[in-house]
N, C-alpha and C positions, 0 to 999 in steps of 0.2 A: 386246365384242360390239357391232356396228354397229346402232344404232337407226334411223338415217337414211342412205339411200344415194341419191346423186345421180350419174347417169352420162350424160355427153354431152348435157346439158340445152341445148336451143336454144329461144330466144324472140326473134322479130324483129318490129319495127314498120315495116312498109314495107321499105325498103332497109337499115335500121339493125338490127344484131343486138345486142340488149341482153344476151343470154346466148348465148355462142358456144362450145358444147361444154364447158360447166361440169361437172366431176366432183369429188366429195368424199364422204367418210363421216363420220358423227358417232357417237361412241362413247356408250354409255349412261352417264349420271352426269357428263359433262363439260360445261364451258362452251366451246362451239366458236364462235370469232369469225369473222365475215366482214368483212374490212377492205379498204377501197378508197377512192379519191377520189370525190367527188360525180359522179354520172353514170356510174359504172364498171359498173353492172348488179347491184349488191347487192340493192336492194329487188326488182327483177324476179326475181331468183333465188329469194329467200325467198318471194315471192308465189306462185311456182309450186309450192314445197314445201308452202305452207299450202293450196293449192287455190283460192286467190283469183284466180289467173290461169292460163289454159290454156296449157301448153307446146306448141311446134310440133314438137319431136322430143326423143328421149332418154327415160331412165327415171328415175322418182323413187319411192322407197319410204320410208314413215314407219311404223315398226312393222309392216311387211308390208303396209301399205295404200297404195294408189295414189291420190294426191290428186284426180286427174282422174275416177276411177271411184268411189271410196269416200269422197266429200266428207262425207256425213252422219256416218259412223262415225269419220272423222278428227276432226271437230269435238269429239268426246267425249274425245279423248286429247291434243288439241293446243290450247294456250293461245296467244293472239296479242295482242301490243301493237303497234299500227300505228305507222308513222312519224309520221303526222299523225291525231290522233283528238280529237274534241271532243264532249262531252255537252251537252245543253241546260243553260243556265246555272242554271235554277231546280231542276234534278233534284238531290236530296240524295244524299249519299254512300251511306247506307243503302239508299235507293230504287234506286239504280243497281245495287247488288250483289244486291238481291232480284230485280230484273228479269233480270239476267244469269244468276243461278243457276237461273232457271226454264227456261233452255235446256238443262240437262244432267241426265242420269240420276242421277248420284251426285255432287252438288255438295259443295263444302267448307262448312264452318260459317261464315257471313258475319261473325258477331260475332268469332269467334276470328281470322279472317283480317284483319279491320279492326284488332284490337288488335295483332297481330303485325307489322303494317306501320306502326304509329304513328299510326293515324288514329282511335283510340278516341274522342278528344274531338271529332271531326268528323262523327259519324254523321248529325247533322241539318243539316249545313252544305251550302248549295247549291254545285254545282260552280263556279259563277262566282265565288264568294267564296274559293275555295282559292288558295293560292300555287301557283307553277309546280312547286315540288318536291312539294307535297301532290297536285297533279293527276297527277303522274307516279306517286306512290305508289298512287293510286286505279287508274291505268292498269295497273299491275302486279297489283293486287288483282283486277281484272276479268279479266285474263289467267289468273289462278290459281283463279278461283272454281269452274271445272269440274273441279278436281282433276286437272289434265293430267299426263301423263307427260313431255311436252315442251313447252317455252315458247319462243316466238320473240319477241325484244325488238328492235325496230328503231330505232335512233338514239335511244336511251332518254333520253340526258342532254343533248341539243342544246338550248341556250337556258337551261340552269340555271345558277345561281351556283356558285362553287367548292365551297361548303359542302354545298349540295343535291346536287351531283354526287357528293361522297364518301359522303353519307348514302345515296344510291341504290346506289352500289357495294356498300355494306355489306348492303343489302336482297338484291341479287343473289346475294351469297355466302351469305346465309341460305336463300334459295330453292334454290340448288345443294346445299347441305348437307342440305336436306329430302328430296333424292332425285330432284328434277326435272332433266332434261337441258335445257340451254339453248343456243339459237342466239342470239348476240349480234351484231347488225349495227352497225358503228360506223365512223367515220373518225378517232376520237381515239386516238392512239398510247398515251397514258398509261392510258386506259381498257382498251385491248386488253392492254397489258402487265400490268396489275394483275389483271384478271379471267380472261383466257382460258387454258385448258389447251393449245389448239391454235388455229391460225389458217389460214384460206384467204385469200390476198391475191388480189383480183380487180382486173383493170384492163382497160378496153375490152371487157368481157364475157367475158374469159378468166381462168382460174385460172393465176396465174404461180408460185404456191408455196403448199404446205401443210406447216406445221411448227409446233413450239412457238415461243413468242416468242424464247426463248434460241437455238433452233436457226436461226431466221431471221437473227438478228444474227450468229451464228457463221459463216453462209454468206458474209457480206460481209467480215468481218475479225475477227481476234482482237486487233487492235491496240488499245493503250490510249494515252491522253495524259496527261501530267503538266504542269500549268500552274502557274507561281509567278513571284514577283517577288523576284529575288535582292538580297541586301544589299550585294553587291559584284560588280563585273564579273568575268568569267571567260572563257577561250576555249572555243568550242564543242567543241574536241577533247577537253576534260576529260570530257565526257559521251559523245561520240561513240566514244571508245575502249571503252566498255562494250558487252558482247555483247547486252545487252537493248535497247540503244538503236538506233533505225532512223534518226531524223532529229532535228535540233535547229532550231528556228525562233525568231525574235525578233519580237515584237509590241509595239512601244513599250518600256515598261519590263518587259514580261512575257517569260518564256522558255517555250516549249511544246516538250516532249520526247515524241516518239512512239516506241513500242516495244512489246515483248511480254514475257511471262514476269512475273517479280517486278520490274517496272520501278520501282515507287515505292521499294522498299527499296534497289535499286542506286543510284538517283539521290541518295536522302537520304544514303546512306553516303559517297558521293564529296563531296557538299557539305559534310557535317560534318567530313570530314578537311581540307577547305579553309577551315574556319571561315566557311562562307557560310550565312546564314540564308535559308530559303525562305518568304517571307511570302506570305499569300493562297494557300497551296498547295491545289490541287484536282486530283483524279484524274477523268479523263473517259474513258468507254469507248463503243464503238460502240453507238448506241441503236437502238431498233426503228424510229424515224423514219429514221435513216441507212439501215437495211436496206430500208425501204419505198422510198425515193428510188432506191437502187441497183437494186431489182427492177423498178420501174415507170418510172423516170425523171422522176417528179413528186412533189410534196407530197400528202399525203392530203387537204389543205384545197383542192386544185386545183379 
């Protein structure tokens, strides 16, 4: 069941169309990713969904509500974590949650929410004394304090160190498991691949693809690569004769074999029969980053 519907959304700033006919649906209970390079129109799109920005054309429905007409009611069912948000440095964690919960008819229990997000020991800590990861945890808590059915998380882990990013990913999975539908805006491929059930790839204000992460990579190629350093030289024909092998390339002491099917087993069997040891063996498959570049012609970090 679609809980969010976006159809032919248009938003322009002067001559520039930040959203140019964007369409997608979000199913209840999923993590739906909006993926794209910086400046692609991701944040503009979700701000129209949130009711923070007025659209110029198209239709948006969130649980049957029109963000442009039903903003007050929408705020009761939609939690928002903005791309850039900062609280007063002296505002304490507990005080922030008490303030935000006063905006909702049926708020969550702030103490329970603080504990579930690992901020139990930080109730009396001022915002300015929190680490980057703790500030993001508080940001998630503020997005959830209204007991929303849908939460929009925009560039949630930008600027966090690797461990804080992984901790935040765990939190998002906990939120999804609690029954909240999530829209996750990101330009990080590993984040999208780890968290998202489906993705809309947006480039230059347009949706270029909507699919699962695996579905997007499958659109590009089912090809695999086996990379290794052989213990002895051998002719390329030894591997090219295999039906699974498409190409054999040399890169210094390394051999890179491209192909499909059960490529690893086929290559390993031939090498073993020739008494050739494959050192530093790695299997590489087409990644979501490869798919993104193929679909948009640029890196997500662009």
